[in-house]
N, C-alpha and C positions, 0 to 999 in steps of 0.2 A: 045674159050678159052681166058681167060684174059692174056694179055701181060704185064708182070711186068718189071720194070726198073732193078730189080735184084731178085734173088730168096727170096720168102717171109720166114719169120721165121717159124721154126717147130711149130706144134700145141703143146701148153703147156697141160699136162695131169697128172692125179693122178692114181695110181694103184687102183684096186679093189680087195679086199681080196677073194682069191679062184678062181679068173677068168683071162683069158688071156687078155680080152678086158680092155681097160683103160677109164676113165672118162676125156672127153675133157674139160678143164677149160676155160670159156669165161671171167669171171670177178671175182674178190675176194673183197667182202664186209666185213668190220670188224666192230663189235659193241664196242664202247668205254665204260668203267666203267660199266659193267653189273653185278658186284659182289659188294655188299655194302662195305665189308671189303677192297677191292681193291680201291675203290672210295675214302674211308677214307684215305688209305695210301698214296693216291696221292694228298690229301688236298682238297677234294671234298665232298659235301653233297649228298648222294645217294638218298635222298627223294625229290629232287627238280627238277629232269630233266627227260624228255622223253628220249628214246634211240637216240643216235646219231651214225653216220657211217663215217667211212673213208675207203680208197680203197688201195689195193695193186695190182700191175700189175700181169697178169696171169703168166708170166715167172718168177715170184719171187718163184714159187713152187720148192721145193727141196724133194728128196726121203728120207724116213727114212733110217737111216744108213750112210748118207753122212757125209763127212768131209768138213766143211764149213770154208773158210778163214775168219779171223776176218776182218770185213768190214772196208773200208777206212773212213776218216773224222769223226771218233768217238773215244772217250776215255771211253765210258760208254755204252757198249752193254748189253742190258737186255733179259732175257727170260720171256715169257708169255705163259704158257700152255692153250689151248682152245679146245672146242668142235667145230668140223667143220660140217657144214650142206651142203650137196650137193643137189642142185636143179635139180629135173628130169622133172618137169611140170612147164612151165611158167605161168605168170599171173600178172594182175595188180589189185590193191584195193582187194586184197585176204582177205576174212574174217577170223578171228581168228579160227572159228570153222572148216574151211575146209584147213587151212593152211598146216597141217602136210601131207595131201594127195599130196602135191607138192614136197614132200622130196624124193630124190633118195636113199640117204644113209647117214651115218654119219662117222666121222673119227676124229683122234687126230692130232692136229696141234700146232705149236708154232709160235707165232707172235714175231719175233725178232724185237728189237727197239733200235734205236740209241738214248738213253734217253737224252744225252746231247743236241743233235739237237732238239729233241722234246721241252725241257725246253726252249730253245731259241725262238722257234717258238710260243710257248705259251706266253711268255713274251711279244712277239712283236705282238700278235694277228695274226700270219701268219698260213698258212696251215701246216700240219704235213708230207707232202709228202715225203721229203728226210728223215725223222726220222722213217718212217714205210714202205715206199714202195721202198726200195733199193734192189739191186741184192741179191738174195738167202735168202730173208727175210721171207719166208714162208714154213718151213718145214712141210710136211703133210704125215702121215702114210696112208697105204691103206685103202680106204673107205669100210664100211660095208653096203651093201644093205638092205633095209627094205621091208618087205612084205606089201602088200596092207592092209590097216586097221591099221597099227601099230601105237601105241601110243606114239611114241617118244623113247628117252633113258633116263636112271636115274642111279644115283650111284656115286661113288668116282672119282674124277679128281685129278691128283697129277703130281708133277715134282720133280726130284732129280738132283743135280749137284755133279758129283763124287761120287755118292752113298748116298749123304747127302740130305734129303727131305727138299725142299725149299717151295713148294706150295702144299697144300692139302685142298680140299673142297668137297662139294657134289653138283651135277648139280642143285639140287632142290634150292640152295642158289642163282641161277641166278635172278637178279631183274625182268627182262624180259624174260620169257621163250621162247622157240624156236617158238612156233605158233605165239606169240605176236611179236618177232622179224621179222618173215616173213611178218606178216600182215603190220607192220609199215613201212618196207622197200619198200613193193610193192605198197605203196601209192605214193612214190616219184619217183620210176623207175619201168619199166616193167620187172619182172624177167624172165629170160630165162633158158632153160635147158643148164647146163654147169656152171651155177653160183654157186659160193661157198660163204658161210657165216661163218666167224669166230665169235663165239658168246660171246667173252670176257673172261677175265682171273681173277681167284681168287687172294687173297692177297698173298704176299710173293715174288713178282718180285724182281730180283736183278741182279747184274752184273756177266758177263761171261768174262773169260780171256783165253789167249792162253793155249791149251792143256786140257781145260775143256771137260768132257764126260757128256752130257745131256741125261737123260732118262725121260720118262713121260708115263702117260697112263690114260685111261678111262675105268671104269667098263664095260665089254662086248664089247669094241672096240679095244682091244689089246694095244700095247705100241708103243712109237716112240723113236728113239735115233739119237744122232748126236754128232759130235766132233768138236770143235773150233780149227782150225789149227794155 
């Protein structure tokens, strides 16, 4: 048995809908600007770039229904509703044609973003880590397992703040569909069981303030909810 200098952190995990077992989280990869309208609202041309990725730490995961303290070091916290893909079978250089066979399940997530810190990082050509990978920045609802041979998910994705809809789109509007995202990412890293991929957000991102109640969902995958304390 390995002797550690102090007790290791608990394994980060996400609930699985209808099951007592949980999905152990290894890494969280996030796709940037994967909806054309969102790319445009952030001042970018969606027709000119291949998918790019950034990461959040595994322990940024938060359960649906949680109350999240407004994070420090920001005055502009934003919501970004996303489809979450859970990897159940690893691999590298995965072909697009077989990419969906590596999926364990899908869920609803929110990429919380310190937008002011991101803007500063962009202007200076620096990484986004502190803007995206801070504590409690990855609320994720229970995952829904997929059956063998499943062809992915489709339908409406939405988010509301205090009952007012802010984001709404269809998953078909993603520039790079799930299979393509998995294939692209697996060229750079060997995907492993336990990896999560947050697949980008549609237009309508915006600020959250103290007391806001955030709800969102994806057709067939249920809903997510959180409160900003």
